[in-house]
PDB file of N, CA, C, O and CB in Angstrom:
ATOM      1  N   UNK A   1      21.927 -17.634  12.721  1.00  0.00           N
ATOM      2  CA  UNK A   1      21.216 -16.403  13.043  1.00  0.00           C
ATOM      3  C   UNK A   1      19.720 -16.622  12.798  1.00  0.00           C
ATOM      4  O   UNK A   1      19.321 -17.176  11.774  1.00  0.00           O
ATOM      5  CB  UNK A   1      21.756 -15.203  12.195  1.00  0.00           C
ATOM      6  N   UNK A   2      18.905 -16.178  13.753  1.00  0.00           N
ATOM      7  CA  UNK A   2      17.450 -16.309  13.645  1.00  0.00           C
ATOM      8  C   UNK A   2      16.941 -15.320  12.594  1.00  0.00           C
ATOM      9  O   UNK A   2      17.345 -14.158  12.564  1.00  0.00           O
ATOM     10  CB  UNK A   2      16.757 -16.060  15.029  1.00  0.00           C
ATOM     11  N   UNK A   3      16.064 -15.801  11.753  1.00  0.00           N
ATOM     12  CA  UNK A   3      15.487 -14.983  10.700  1.00  0.00           C
ATOM     13  C   UNK A   3      14.429 -14.048  11.282  1.00  0.00           C
ATOM     14  O   UNK A   3      13.508 -14.490  11.969  1.00  0.00           O
ATOM     15  CB  UNK A   3      14.881 -15.868   9.597  1.00  0.00           C
ATOM     16  N   UNK A   4      14.569 -12.769  11.004  1.00  0.00           N
ATOM     17  CA  UNK A   4      13.559 -11.785  11.389  1.00  0.00           C
ATOM     18  C   UNK A   4      13.238 -10.942  10.175  1.00  0.00           C
ATOM     19  O   UNK A   4      13.902 -11.046   9.144  1.00  0.00           O
ATOM     20  CB  UNK A   4      14.044 -10.896  12.575  1.00  0.00           C
ATOM     21  N   UNK A   5      12.218 -10.105  10.295  1.00  0.00           N
ATOM     22  CA  UNK A   5      11.831  -9.238   9.185  1.00  0.00           C
ATOM     23  C   UNK A   5      12.996  -8.310   8.808  1.00  0.00           C
ATOM     24  O   UNK A   5      13.138  -7.933   7.645  1.00  0.00           O
ATOM     25  CB  UNK A   5      10.571  -8.410   9.555  1.00  0.00           C
ATOM     26  N   UNK A   6      13.824  -7.946   9.789  1.00  0.00           N
ATOM     27  CA  UNK A   6      14.942  -7.036   9.528  1.00  0.00           C
ATOM     28  C   UNK A   6      16.144  -7.730   8.905  1.00  0.00           C
ATOM     29  O   UNK A   6      16.944  -7.083   8.228  1.00  0.00           O
ATOM     30  CB  UNK A   6      15.364  -6.368  10.806  1.00  0.00           C
ATOM     31  N   UNK A   7      16.287  -9.034   9.120  1.00  0.00           N
ATOM     32  CA  UNK A   7      17.457  -9.739   8.598  1.00  0.00           C
ATOM     33  C   UNK A   7      17.158 -10.572   7.359  1.00  0.00           C
ATOM     34  O   UNK A   7      18.084 -11.026   6.687  1.00  0.00           O
ATOM     35  CB  UNK A   7      18.027 -10.624   9.662  1.00  0.00           C
ATOM     36  N   UNK A   8      15.884 -10.781   7.045  1.00  0.00           N
ATOM     37  CA  UNK A   8      15.533 -11.618   5.901  1.00  0.00           C
ATOM     38  C   UNK A   8      15.815 -10.892   4.592  1.00  0.00           C
ATOM     39  O   UNK A   8      15.437  -9.732   4.431  1.00  0.00           O
ATOM     40  CB  UNK A   8      14.060 -12.031   5.971  1.00  0.00           C
ATOM     41  N   UNK A   9      16.456 -11.550   3.684  1.00  0.00           N
ATOM     42  CA  UNK A   9      16.712 -11.023   2.340  1.00  0.00           C
ATOM     43  C   UNK A   9      15.952 -11.896   1.351  1.00  0.00           C
ATOM     44  O   UNK A   9      16.108 -13.117   1.350  1.00  0.00           O
ATOM     45  CB  UNK A   9      18.256 -10.994   2.009  1.00  0.00           C
ATOM     46  N   UNK A  10      15.139 -11.283   0.518  1.00  0.00           N
ATOM     47  CA  UNK A  10      14.323 -12.021  -0.443  1.00  0.00           C
ATOM     48  C   UNK A  10      15.206 -12.500  -1.590  1.00  0.00           C
ATOM     49  O   UNK A  10      15.586 -11.727  -2.469  1.00  0.00           O
ATOM     50  CB  UNK A  10      13.157 -11.142  -0.977  1.00  0.00           C
ATOM     51  N   UNK A  11      15.517 -13.776  -1.562  1.00  0.00           N
ATOM     52  CA  UNK A  11      16.302 -14.406  -2.630  1.00  0.00           C
ATOM     53  C   UNK A  11      15.689 -15.759  -2.904  1.00  0.00           C
ATOM     54  O   UNK A  11      14.808 -16.200  -2.167  1.00  0.00           O
ATOM     55  CB  UNK A  11      17.820 -14.539  -2.245  1.00  0.00           C
ATOM     56  N   UNK A  12      16.127 -16.406  -3.922  1.00  0.00           N
ATOM     57  CA  UNK A  12      15.648 -17.746  -4.225  1.00  0.00           C
ATOM     58  C   UNK A  12      16.374 -18.814  -3.423  1.00  0.00           C
ATOM     59  O   UNK A  12      16.094 -20.004  -3.571  1.00  0.00           O
ATOM     60  CB  UNK A  12      15.797 -18.025  -5.695  1.00  0.00           C
ATOM     61  N   UNK A  13      17.306 -18.392  -2.575  1.00  0.00           N
ATOM     62  CA  UNK A  13      18.163 -19.326  -1.859  1.00  0.00           C
ATOM     63  C   UNK A  13      17.541 -19.854  -0.571  1.00  0.00           C
ATOM     64  O   UNK A  13      17.802 -20.992  -0.182  1.00  0.00           O
ATOM     65  CB  UNK A  13      19.467 -18.669  -1.547  1.00  0.00           C
ATOM     66  N   UNK A  14      16.728 -19.047   0.089  1.00  0.00           N
ATOM     67  CA  UNK A  14      16.244 -19.429   1.414  1.00  0.00           C
ATOM     68  C   UNK A  14      14.770 -19.063   1.546  1.00  0.00           C
ATOM     69  O   UNK A  14      14.370 -17.945   1.223  1.00  0.00           O
ATOM     70  CB  UNK A  14      17.077 -18.743   2.526  1.00  0.00           C
ATOM     71  N   UNK A  15      13.982 -19.992   2.012  1.00  0.00           N
ATOM     72  CA  UNK A  15      12.561 -19.741   2.239  1.00  0.00           C
ATOM     73  C   UNK A  15      12.379 -18.935   3.525  1.00  0.00           C
ATOM     74  O   UNK A  15      13.093 -19.168   4.500  1.00  0.00           O
ATOM     75  CB  UNK A  15      11.771 -21.077   2.314  1.00  0.00           C
ATOM     76  N   UNK A  16      11.437 -17.991   3.542  1.00  0.00           N
ATOM     77  CA  UNK A  16      11.195 -17.257   4.784  1.00  0.00           C
ATOM     78  C   UNK A  16      10.485 -18.155   5.803  1.00  0.00           C
ATOM     79  O   UNK A  16       9.768 -19.087   5.438  1.00  0.00           O
ATOM     80  CB  UNK A  16      10.355 -15.985   4.509  1.00  0.00           C
ATOM     81  N   UNK A  17      10.700 -17.859   7.067  1.00  0.00           N
ATOM     82  CA  UNK A  17       9.955 -18.583   8.104  1.00  0.00           C
ATOM     83  C   UNK A  17       8.503 -18.115   8.022  1.00  0.00           C
ATOM     84  O   UNK A  17       8.206 -17.081   7.424  1.00  0.00           O
ATOM     85  CB  UNK A  17      10.565 -18.334   9.553  1.00  0.00           C
ATOM     86  N   UNK A  18       7.615 -18.880   8.621  1.00  0.00           N
ATOM     87  CA  UNK A  18       6.203 -18.482   8.629  1.00  0.00           C
ATOM     88  C   UNK A  18       6.023 -17.122   9.280  1.00  0.00           C
ATOM     89  O   UNK A  18       5.222 -16.308   8.819  1.00  0.00           O
ATOM     90  CB  UNK A  18       5.354 -19.527   9.357  1.00  0.00           C
ATOM     91  N   UNK A  19       6.768 -16.874  10.355  1.00  0.00           N
ATOM     92  CA  UNK A  19       6.676 -15.594  11.066  1.00  0.00           C
ATOM     93  C   UNK A  19       7.099 -14.439  10.156  1.00  0.00           C
ATOM     94  O   UNK A  19       6.411 -13.421  10.080  1.00  0.00           O
ATOM     95  CB  UNK A  19       7.552 -15.617  12.338  1.00  0.00           C
ATOM     96  N   UNK A  20       8.221 -14.598   9.474  1.00  0.00           N
ATOM     97  CA  UNK A  20       8.707 -13.553   8.570  1.00  0.00           C
ATOM     98  C   UNK A  20       7.729 -13.366   7.411  1.00  0.00           C
ATOM     99  O   UNK A  20       7.440 -12.234   7.023  1.00  0.00           O
ATOM    100  CB  UNK A  20      10.119 -13.903   8.035  1.00  0.00           C
ATOM    101  N   UNK A  21       7.223 -14.458   6.858  1.00  0.00           N
ATOM    102  CA  UNK A  21       6.273 -14.366   5.756  1.00  0.00           C
ATOM    103  C   UNK A  21       5.003 -13.626   6.183  1.00  0.00           C
ATOM    104  O   UNK A  21       4.485 -12.797   5.435  1.00  0.00           O
ATOM    105  CB  UNK A  21       5.921 -15.766   5.239  1.00  0.00           C
ATOM    106  N   UNK A  22       4.499 -13.926   7.390  1.00  0.00           N
ATOM    107  CA  UNK A  22       3.314 -13.219   7.902  1.00  0.00           C
ATOM    108  C   UNK A  22       3.592 -11.725   8.028  1.00  0.00           C
ATOM    109  O   UNK A  22       2.754 -10.902   7.662  1.00  0.00           O
ATOM    110  CB  UNK A  22       2.884 -13.795   9.272  1.00  0.00           C
ATOM    111  N   UNK A  23       4.769 -11.376   8.545  1.00  0.00           N
ATOM    112  CA  UNK A  23       5.122  -9.965   8.701  1.00  0.00           C
ATOM    113  C   UNK A  23       5.246  -9.274   7.343  1.00  0.00           C
ATOM    114  O   UNK A  23       4.769  -8.151   7.174  1.00  0.00           O
ATOM    115  CB  UNK A  23       6.435  -9.826   9.483  1.00  0.00           C
ATOM    116  N   UNK A  24       5.878  -9.933   6.379  1.00  0.00           N
ATOM    117  CA  UNK A  24       5.995  -9.370   5.034  1.00  0.00           C
ATOM    118  C   UNK A  24       4.615  -9.126   4.424  1.00  0.00           C
ATOM    119  O   UNK A  24       4.360  -8.073   3.841  1.00  0.00           O
ATOM    120  CB  UNK A  24       6.816 -10.305   4.131  1.00  0.00           C
ATOM    121  N   UNK A  25       3.740 -10.104   4.566  1.00  0.00           N
ATOM    122  CA  UNK A  25       2.391  -9.980   4.014  1.00  0.00           C
ATOM    123  C   UNK A  25       1.595  -8.894   4.736  1.00  0.00           C
ATOM    124  O   UNK A  25       0.847  -8.150   4.101  1.00  0.00           O
ATOM    125  CB  UNK A  25       1.653 -11.319   4.107  1.00  0.00           C
ATOM    126  N   UNK A  26       1.749  -8.797   6.049  1.00  0.00           N
ATOM    127  CA  UNK A  26       1.056  -7.768   6.819  1.00  0.00           C
ATOM    128  C   UNK A  26       1.505  -6.373   6.361  1.00  0.00           C
ATOM    129  O   UNK A  26       0.679  -5.481   6.168  1.00  0.00           O
ATOM    130  CB  UNK A  26       1.320  -7.953   8.337  1.00  0.00           C
ATOM    131  N   UNK A  27       2.821  -6.197   6.190  1.00  0.00           N
ATOM    132  CA  UNK A  27       3.336  -4.903   5.750  1.00  0.00           C
ATOM    133  C   UNK A  27       2.901  -4.583   4.324  1.00  0.00           C
ATOM    134  O   UNK A  27       2.577  -3.435   4.020  1.00  0.00           O
ATOM    135  CB  UNK A  27       4.857  -4.882   5.847  1.00  0.00           C
ATOM    136  N   UNK A  28       2.890  -5.574   3.458  1.00  0.00           N
ATOM    137  CA  UNK A  28       2.429  -5.353   2.086  1.00  0.00           C
ATOM    138  C   UNK A  28       0.953  -4.947   2.078  1.00  0.00           C
ATOM    139  O   UNK A  28       0.552  -4.062   1.323  1.00  0.00           O
ATOM    140  CB  UNK A  28       2.642  -6.625   1.232  1.00  0.00           C
ATOM    141  N   UNK A  29       0.154  -5.596   2.917  1.00  0.00           N
ATOM    142  CA  UNK A  29      -1.272  -5.256   3.000  1.00  0.00           C
ATOM    143  C   UNK A  29      -1.466  -3.837   3.531  1.00  0.00           C
ATOM    144  O   UNK A  29      -2.320  -3.101   3.038  1.00  0.00           O
ATOM    145  CB  UNK A  29      -2.015  -6.262   3.901  1.00  0.00           C
ATOM    146  N   UNK A  30      -0.679  -3.453   4.528  1.00  0.00           N
ATOM    147  CA  UNK A  30      -0.776  -2.094   5.068  1.00  0.00           C
ATOM    148  C   UNK A  30      -0.401  -1.066   4.004  1.00  0.00           C
ATOM    149  O   UNK A  30      -1.069  -0.042   3.865  1.00  0.00           O
ATOM    150  CB  UNK A  30       0.132  -1.936   6.305  1.00  0.00           C
ATOM    151  N   UNK A  31       0.665  -1.337   3.254  1.00  0.00           N
ATOM    152  CA  UNK A  31       1.083  -0.431   2.182  1.00  0.00           C
ATOM    153  C   UNK A  31       0.003  -0.315   1.110  1.00  0.00           C
ATOM    154  O   UNK A  31      -0.282   0.783   0.630  1.00  0.00           O
ATOM    155  CB  UNK A  31       2.399  -0.916   1.555  1.00  0.00           C
ATOM    156  N   UNK A  32      -0.594  -1.435   0.737  1.00  0.00           N
ATOM    157  CA  UNK A  32      -1.646  -1.426  -0.278  1.00  0.00           C
ATOM    158  C   UNK A  32      -2.866  -0.648   0.214  1.00  0.00           C
ATOM    159  O   UNK A  32      -3.474   0.105  -0.547  1.00  0.00           O
ATOM    160  CB  UNK A  32      -2.046  -2.864  -0.649  1.00  0.00           C
ATOM    161  N   UNK A  33      -3.216  -0.828   1.469  1.00  0.00           N
ATOM    162  CA  UNK A  33      -4.367  -0.122   2.039  1.00  0.00           C
ATOM    163  C   UNK A  33      -4.123   1.389   2.033  1.00  0.00           C
ATOM    164  O   UNK A  33      -4.999   2.164   1.650  1.00  0.00           O
ATOM    165  CB  UNK A  33      -4.648  -0.614   3.480  1.00  0.00           C
ATOM    166  N   UNK A  34      -2.937   1.794   2.455  1.00  0.00           N
ATOM    167  CA  UNK A  34      -2.601   3.218   2.478  1.00  0.00           C
ATOM    168  C   UNK A  34      -2.622   3.802   1.072  1.00  0.00           C
ATOM    169  O   UNK A  34      -3.167   4.884   0.852  1.00  0.00           O
ATOM    170  CB  UNK A  34      -1.225   3.437   3.120  1.00  0.00           C
ATOM    171  N   UNK A  35      -2.035   3.095   0.132  1.00  0.00           N
ATOM    172  CA  UNK A  35      -2.003   3.558  -1.251  1.00  0.00           C
ATOM    173  C   UNK A  35      -3.418   3.680  -1.814  1.00  0.00           C
ATOM    174  O   UNK A  35      -3.730   4.652  -2.502  1.00  0.00           O
ATOM    175  CB  UNK A  35      -1.166   2.604  -2.116  1.00  0.00           C
ATOM    176  N   UNK A  36      -4.267   2.708  -1.529  1.00  0.00           N
ATOM    177  CA  UNK A  36      -5.645   2.728  -1.999  1.00  0.00           C
ATOM    178  C   UNK A  36      -6.408   3.899  -1.388  1.00  0.00           C
ATOM    179  O   UNK A  36      -7.163   4.579  -2.083  1.00  0.00           O
ATOM    180  CB  UNK A  36      -6.343   1.406  -1.663  1.00  0.00           C
ATOM    181  N   UNK A  37      -6.214   4.135  -0.102  1.00  0.00           N
ATOM    182  CA  UNK A  37      -6.895   5.246   0.562  1.00  0.00           C
ATOM    183  C   UNK A  37      -6.472   6.585  -0.048  1.00  0.00           C
ATOM    184  O   UNK A  37      -7.305   7.463  -0.270  1.00  0.00           O
ATOM    185  CB  UNK A  37      -6.598   5.232   2.073  1.00  0.00           C
ATOM    186  N   UNK A  38      -5.174   6.731  -0.315  1.00  0.00           N
ATOM    187  CA  UNK A  38      -4.670   7.967  -0.916  1.00  0.00           C
ATOM    188  C   UNK A  38      -5.231   8.154  -2.326  1.00  0.00           C
ATOM    189  O   UNK A  38      -5.636   9.258  -2.692  1.00  0.00           O
ATOM    190  CB  UNK A  38      -3.131   7.958  -0.954  1.00  0.00           C
ATOM    191  N   UNK A  39      -5.257   7.090  -3.110  1.00  0.00           N
ATOM    192  CA  UNK A  39      -5.789   7.176  -4.469  1.00  0.00           C
ATOM    193  C   UNK A  39      -7.277   7.506  -4.460  1.00  0.00           C
ATOM    194  O   UNK A  39      -7.745   8.294  -5.281  1.00  0.00           O
ATOM    195  CB  UNK A  39      -5.549   5.865  -5.218  1.00  0.00           C
ATOM    196  N   UNK A  40      -8.015   6.909  -3.537  1.00  0.00           N
ATOM    197  CA  UNK A  40      -9.453   7.172  -3.435  1.00  0.00           C
ATOM    198  C   UNK A  40      -9.700   8.622  -3.051  1.00  0.00           C
ATOM    199  O   UNK A  40     -10.566   9.281  -3.628  1.00  0.00           O
ATOM    200  CB  UNK A  40     -10.108   6.232  -2.409  1.00  0.00           C
ATOM    201  N   UNK A  41      -8.945   9.119  -2.080  1.00  0.00           N
ATOM    202  CA  UNK A  41      -9.088  10.519  -1.664  1.00  0.00           C
ATOM    203  C   UNK A  41      -8.777  11.459  -2.828  1.00  0.00           C
ATOM    204  O   UNK A  41      -9.506  12.422  -3.061  1.00  0.00           O
ATOM    205  CB  UNK A  41      -8.161  10.828  -0.466  1.00  0.00           C
ATOM    206  N   UNK A  42      -7.701  11.182  -3.553  1.00  0.00           N
ATOM    207  CA  UNK A  42      -7.327  12.011  -4.698  1.00  0.00           C
ATOM    208  C   UNK A  42      -8.435  11.995  -5.751  1.00  0.00           C
ATOM    209  O   UNK A  42      -8.810  13.043  -6.277  1.00  0.00           O
ATOM    210  CB  UNK A  42      -5.995  11.521  -5.311  1.00  0.00           C
ATOM    211  N   UNK A  43      -8.955  10.817  -6.054  1.00  0.00           N
ATOM    212  CA  UNK A  43     -10.004  10.673  -7.067  1.00  0.00           C
ATOM    213  C   UNK A  43     -11.226  11.516  -6.705  1.00  0.00           C
ATOM    214  O   UNK A  43     -11.733  12.275  -7.531  1.00  0.00           O
ATOM    215  CB  UNK A  43     -10.406   9.192  -7.220  1.00  0.00           C
ATOM    216  N   UNK A  44     -11.693  11.378  -5.469  1.00  0.00           N
ATOM    217  CA  UNK A  44     -12.892  12.115  -5.085  1.00  0.00           C
ATOM    218  C   UNK A  44     -12.634  13.620  -4.973  1.00  0.00           C
ATOM    219  O   UNK A  44     -13.534  14.420  -5.228  1.00  0.00           O
ATOM    220  CB  UNK A  44     -13.425  11.585  -3.764  1.00  0.00           C
ATOM    221  N   UNK A  45     -11.427  14.005  -4.599  1.00  0.00           N
ATOM    222  CA  UNK A  45     -11.092  15.431  -4.615  1.00  0.00           C
ATOM    223  C   UNK A  45     -11.130  15.973  -6.034  1.00  0.00           C
ATOM    224  O   UNK A  45     -11.645  17.066  -6.268  1.00  0.00           O
ATOM    225  CB  UNK A  45      -9.707  15.671  -3.993  1.00  0.00           C
ATOM    226  N   UNK A  46     -10.590  15.221  -6.979  1.00  0.00           N
ATOM    227  CA  UNK A  46     -10.611  15.657  -8.379  1.00  0.00           C
ATOM    228  C   UNK A  46     -12.041  15.696  -8.912  1.00  0.00           C
ATOM    229  O   UNK A  46     -12.390  16.592  -9.681  1.00  0.00           O
ATOM    230  CB  UNK A  46      -9.746  14.723  -9.249  1.00  0.00           C
ATOM    231  N   UNK A  47     -12.866  14.739  -8.514  1.00  0.00           N
ATOM    232  CA  UNK A  47     -14.274  14.748  -8.920  1.00  0.00           C
ATOM    233  C   UNK A  47     -14.976  15.994  -8.375  1.00  0.00           C
ATOM    234  O   UNK A  47     -15.793  16.597  -9.072  1.00  0.00           O
ATOM    235  CB  UNK A  47     -14.991  13.467  -8.425  1.00  0.00           C
ATOM    236  N   UNK A  48     -14.667  16.380  -7.145  1.00  0.00           N
ATOM    237  CA  UNK A  48     -15.265  17.569  -6.533  1.00  0.00           C
ATOM    238  C   UNK A  48     -14.834  18.828  -7.288  1.00  0.00           C
ATOM    239  O   UNK A  48     -15.649  19.716  -7.540  1.00  0.00           O
ATOM    240  CB  UNK A  48     -14.865  17.673  -5.040  1.00  0.00           C
ATOM    241  N   UNK A  49     -13.574  18.898  -7.640  1.00  0.00           N
ATOM    242  CA  UNK A  49     -13.067  20.051  -8.403  1.00  0.00           C
ATOM    243  C   UNK A  49     -13.795  20.141  -9.734  1.00  0.00           C
ATOM    244  O   UNK A  49     -14.245  21.220 -10.120  1.00  0.00           O
ATOM    245  CB  UNK A  49     -11.532  19.940  -8.633  1.00  0.00           C
ATOM    246  N   UNK A  50     -13.915  19.029 -10.436  1.00  0.00           N
ATOM    247  CA  UNK A  50     -14.598  19.037 -11.731  1.00  0.00           C
ATOM    248  C   UNK A  50     -16.073  19.371 -11.591  1.00  0.00           C
ATOM    249  O   UNK A  50     -16.630  20.071 -12.437  1.00  0.00           O
ATOM    250  CB  UNK A  50     -14.441  17.693 -12.416  1.00  0.00           C
ATOM    251  N   UNK A  51     -16.709  18.885 -10.544  1.00  0.00           N
ATOM    252  CA  UNK A  51     -18.121  19.213 -10.314  1.00  0.00           C
ATOM    253  C   UNK A  51     -18.291  20.699 -10.036  1.00  0.00           C
ATOM    254  O   UNK A  51     -19.236  21.320 -10.522  1.00  0.00           O
ATOM    255  CB  UNK A  51     -18.685  18.391  -9.142  1.00  0.00           C
ATOM    256  N   UNK A  52     -17.387  21.264  -9.264  1.00  0.00           N
ATOM    257  CA  UNK A  52     -17.459  22.701  -8.978  1.00  0.00           C
ATOM    258  C   UNK A  52     -17.224  23.524 -10.246  1.00  0.00           C
ATOM    259  O   UNK A  52     -17.853  24.566 -10.430  1.00  0.00           O
ATOM    260  CB  UNK A  52     -16.428  23.086  -7.899  1.00  0.00           C
ATOM    261  N   UNK A  53     -16.334  23.069 -11.112  1.00  0.00           N
ATOM    262  CA  UNK A  53     -16.120  23.748 -12.394  1.00  0.00           C
ATOM    263  C   UNK A  53     -17.385  23.689 -13.242  1.00  0.00           C
ATOM    264  O   UNK A  53     -17.765  24.678 -13.869  1.00  0.00           O
ATOM    265  CB  UNK A  53     -14.933  23.114 -13.156  1.00  0.00           C
ATOM    266  N   UNK A  54     -18.028  22.543 -13.261  1.00  0.00           N
ATOM    267  CA  UNK A  54     -19.252  22.379 -14.061  1.00  0.00           C
ATOM    268  C   UNK A  54     -20.351  23.295 -13.547  1.00  0.00           C
ATOM    269  O   UNK A  54     -21.057  23.921 -14.337  1.00  0.00           O
ATOM    270  CB  UNK A  54     -19.732  20.913 -14.036  1.00  0.00           C
ATOM    271  N   UNK A  55     -20.501  23.378 -12.238  1.00  0.00           N
ATOM    272  CA  UNK A  55     -21.535  24.239 -11.647  1.00  0.00           C
ATOM    273  C   UNK A  55     -21.225  25.709 -11.944  1.00  0.00           C
ATOM    274  O   UNK A  55     -22.134  26.504 -12.183  1.00  0.00           O
ATOM    275  CB  UNK A  55     -21.635  24.006 -10.111  1.00  0.00           C
ATOM    276  N   UNK A  56     -19.950  26.059 -11.929  1.00  0.00           N
ATOM    277  CA  UNK A  56     -19.550  27.448 -12.167  1.00  0.00           C
ATOM    278  C   UNK A  56     -19.562  27.784 -13.653  1.00  0.00           C
ATOM    279  O   UNK A  56     -19.422  28.947 -14.031  1.00  0.00           O
ATOM    280  CB  UNK A  56     -18.159  27.706 -11.587  1.00  0.00           C
ATOM    281  N   UNK A  57     -19.729  26.765 -14.497  1.00  0.00           N
ATOM    282  CA  UNK A  57     -19.762  27.013 -15.938  1.00  0.00           C
ATOM    283  C   UNK A  57     -18.398  27.235 -16.547  1.00  0.00           C
ATOM    284  O   UNK A  57     -18.281  27.881 -17.588  1.00  0.00           O
ATOM    285  CB  UNK A  57     -20.616  28.192 -16.226  1.00  0.00           C
ATOM    286  N   UNK A  58     -17.380  26.716 -15.924  1.00  0.00           N
ATOM    287  CA  UNK A  58     -16.028  26.906 -16.431  1.00  0.00           C
ATOM    288  C   UNK A  58     -15.711  25.850 -17.455  1.00  0.00           C
ATOM    289  O   UNK A  58     -14.610  25.836 -18.006  1.00  0.00           O
ATOM    290  CB  UNK A  58     -15.007  26.871 -15.299  1.00  0.00           C
TER     291      UNK A  58
END
C-alpha cells in the first residue's frame, strides 16, 4: 500500500516518505501559525481591555 498522509501511522517501525513528511510538516506549520495568530489576537484584546479600564479609572 502506498503511504499517504491519511494512511501513515507515526510509529518507530516505518519511516515516512518524503512526501508524507512534507505534508506532516506543512500541516504542523499551519496549526502553529493559526495558534499563534489566535494567541496574539487574544493578547492584544486583553491589553485593550486593560487599557480601557485604566483610562476609565477602574
